Structure formats: C-alpha cells, structure tokens
C-alpha positions in Angstrom: -21.5 61.5 181.9 -21.8 61.4 178.0 -19.3 60.6 175.3 -18.7 64.3 174.9 -17.9 64.8 178.6 -14.7 62.7 179.3 -13.3 62.4 182.8 -10.5 64.6 181.5 -11.8 67.7 179.6 -11.0 67.9 175.9 -8.6 70.8 175.4 -9.4 73.2 172.6 -7.4 76.2 171.4 -9.4 79.1 170.0 -7.9 82.1 168.0 -8.5 85.5 169.4 -10.8 87.7 167.4 -13.8 87.2 165.1 -13.2 83.5 164.5 -13.3 82.9 168.2 -16.6 84.6 168.5 -18.0 82.6 165.6 -16.8 79.3 167.1 -18.2 80.3 170.5 -21.6 81.1 169.0 -21.6 77.7 167.3 -20.9 76.0 170.6 -23.6 78.0 172.3 -26.1 76.7 169.8 -25.1 73.2 170.7 -25.3 73.7 174.4 -21.6 74.1 175.1 -21.4 77.4 177.0 -18.3 79.1 178.3 -16.8 82.6 178.6 -13.4 84.1 179.1 -14.0 86.3 182.2 -11.8 89.2 183.5 -9.4 88.9 180.6 -8.6 85.3 181.5 -7.2 83.1 178.6 -8.4 79.7 180.0 -12.1 78.7 180.5 -14.1 75.6 181.3 -17.5 75.1 179.8 -20.4 74.6 182.2 -20.4 70.8 182.0 -16.7 70.6 182.7 -16.2 68.5 179.6 -14.2 71.1 177.6 -11.3 73.4 178.5 -10.6 76.3 176.1 -7.4 78.3 175.6 -7.6 81.7 173.9 -4.4 82.2 171.9 -3.0 84.3 169.2 -4.1 83.1 165.8 -0.5 82.5 164.5 0.4 80.6 167.7 -2.5 78.2 167.6 -0.9 75.4 165.6 2.1 75.5 167.9 -0.1 74.8 171.0 -1.8 71.9 169.2 1.5 70.6 167.8 3.0 70.4 171.3 -0.1 68.8 172.7 -0.9 71.7 175.1 -4.3 71.8 173.3 -5.4 68.6 171.8 -7.8 70.4 169.4 -8.0 73.8 167.7 -9.9 75.9 165.2 -7.6 77.4 162.7 -7.5 78.8 159.2 -5.6 76.8 156.6 -3.4 79.9 155.9 -2.0 79.6 159.4 -1.6 75.8 159.1 0.2 76.3 155.8 2.7 78.7 157.3 3.3 76.6 160.4 3.9 73.4 158.4 3.2 70.9 161.2 1.4 67.6 161.0 -2.2 67.7 162.1 -5.4 65.7 161.6 -8.0 67.8 159.9 -11.3 66.7 161.4 -13.6 69.0 159.5 -13.9 72.3 157.7 -16.6 74.9 158.6 -18.7 77.3 156.5 -17.8 80.4 158.6 -14.5 82.3 158.7 -13.5 81.5 155.2 -11.5 84.0 153.1 -9.5 84.1 149.9 -5.7 84.3 149.4 -5.2 86.9 146.7 -2.6 88.9 144.8 -3.4 92.6 144.8 -1.9 95.9 143.8 -2.8 99.5 142.9 -6.2 100.1 141.4 -6.3 100.1 137.7 -3.2 98.0 137.4 -2.7 94.3 136.7 -0.5 91.4 137.6 2.1 91.3 134.9 5.4 89.4 134.6 7.7 89.2 131.7 10.2 86.5 132.8 11.7 88.7 135.4 11.6 88.4 139.2 8.3 89.3 140.8 8.5 91.3 144.0 5.8 90.6 146.5 5.2 91.8 150.1 3.3 89.4 152.3 2.9 87.8 155.8 2.4 84.5 154.1 5.9 83.7 152.9 5.6 79.9 152.6 2.4 80.1 150.7 3.7 82.8 148.4 7.0 81.1 147.7 5.4 77.8 146.9 2.7 79.3 144.7 5.2 81.2 142.5 7.5 78.3 142.3 4.7 76.1 141.1 3.9 78.7 138.5 7.6 78.7 137.5 8.0 82.4 138.3 11.0 83.7 140.2 9.9 85.7 143.2 11.5 88.1 145.7 9.4 88.0 148.9 9.4 90.9 151.4 8.1 89.7 154.7 5.8 92.0 156.6 4.0 91.3 159.8 1.2 93.9 159.4 -0.4 96.5 157.1 0.8 94.9 154.0 -1.5 97.2 152.0 1.1 99.9 152.6 3.7 98.2 150.4 2.2 99.2 147.0 1.1 102.6 148.3 4.6 103.5 149.5 6.5 101.7 146.7 8.0 98.9 148.7 6.6 96.3 146.3 4.2 96.4 143.4 2.2 93.4 144.6 0.9 91.9 147.9 -0.3 88.5 148.7 -2.9 88.6 151.5 -6.2 87.3 152.8 -9.2 89.1 151.4 -12.7 88.8 152.8 -14.7 92.0 151.9 -11.9 94.0 150.1 -12.8 97.1 152.2 -9.2 97.7 153.3 -7.9 97.3 149.8 -10.5 99.8 148.5 -9.7 102.3 151.3 -6.1 102.3 150.1 -6.9 102.5 146.4 -5.9 98.9 145.8 -7.7 96.0 144.2 -7.5 92.2 143.8 -5.7 91.1 140.6 -6.1 87.4 141.1 -7.5 84.9 143.6 -4.9 82.3 144.4 -6.8 80.0 146.7 -9.9 79.7 148.9 -9.0 79.5 152.6 -11.2 77.4 154.9 -11.4 77.1 158.7 -10.6 73.6 160.1 -11.0 71.8 163.4 -7.6 70.2 163.8 -6.2 67.6 166.2 -2.8 66.6 167.5 -2.4 63.1 166.1 -1.3 61.5 169.4 -4.1 63.3 171.3 -6.6 62.0 168.8 -5.4 58.4 169.3 -5.9 58.8 173.0 -9.4 60.4 172.9 -10.7 59.5 169.5 -14.1 58.3 170.8 -14.8 61.5 172.7 -13.4 63.6 169.8 -15.5 61.8 167.2 -18.7 62.2 169.3 -17.8 65.9 169.9 -17.1 66.5 166.2 -20.4 64.9 165.1 -22.3 67.0 167.6 -20.7 70.2 166.3 -21.2 69.3 162.7 -24.9 68.7 163.3 -25.3 72.4 163.6 -23.7 73.1 160.2 -25.5 70.4 158.3 -27.4 73.1 156.3 -24.2 74.4 154.8 
C-alpha cells in the first residue's frame, strides 16, 4: 500500500461534463483509472484508493463543504458563488475560462452614473464587482441561456463565463470587457485535510507531476 492508497479511500467529487472528462484523462495518465458505469454516480478506481462522486457542477462545493467528499475539482466561479471555506490545493491549466460582461454586437459597456442592469447566473460575483467599481447595479438572476437577455430586451448586459465566444457570436453578441480569469482548483474540506493530509499531499504531488509543463 502506497501513500496515495490509504486504508480508507480518498473521496473526490467531480463535476459532470467536460471538466470531469479532462480530470479523468489527467488521472488516467497518472495510472488512476476508473469509470462511471451504467449511469452510476459513484466509482472506485482500480486500486481501491480513491472513490469518486459525479455531481452537478453547482452542487460540488456543497458536497465538499459537508464532508461528503473530502476533495473536489471546481471552477472558482462556482466557489465564489457558494462562499464556503475551502483549502485550495492547486490550480490546473485546463478548464479555465473568463468572466466577462457582454452585450449586443457593435455596442459597448456604458454607464453615466445611473443603475446598470445586468442579467447573470453569477449574482455574488456580479454584485461584488460592480460595488467595487462604485457602480449601482440591478441584477436579474437567470439559471440558463443568459444570452437571451440582451436579444429579447430583458437586460442590456450579461455577465457570464466565456471560453470560445461561439455562443455569443451565434446570438449576435460580443464581449465588452473581461472582468476576471477563472481557474479550476483542487479543493479540500479543511477538517478532511487535517485527517488525511499525508495522503492528500502525496496525491496532489502525483497529479501535479503531470502538469509540470504548464
């Protein structure tokens, strides 16, 4: 048994979707192989040293915060909105995006002392950003398809994650301003880290060895 194979498997939450695929490929390259078979949401790796939970991206910090999963891979946009206290063990070169303000193509982000109306999923980030800029803001919370807001006249601006900009272009929108770079982090529940810090540190070093060329 190695340092990365504790008697009790390390529990790791993964977000459904492309980020899960990228993390799983990273693990595969380091000899940690597992799969979620028959639509199951829990999996053990072949060594039995790691147990993985497949969860909705926005729910991942909740599972780690409550100690259901001791570790998790998560974008800092989700961490910001959750607001919990986590140990950020490392960031990774994949899965990164940008938080941007966008609107109709050919327009621009303008404010003349009045309240700015913004539609977004990321209400905490948006509120804090505009408050720091000293700008009054009215936030319209949406849970999906925020690109429709400027198209249908709900709000002139949206704050959203942008990776390629393809969806914006398809809806005749464009980025007006990048607000922040968003990275992917390996996070840990603080109490869980204290209990398994040796195994977690060994695991983290093993995983980071495959991203040393970043």
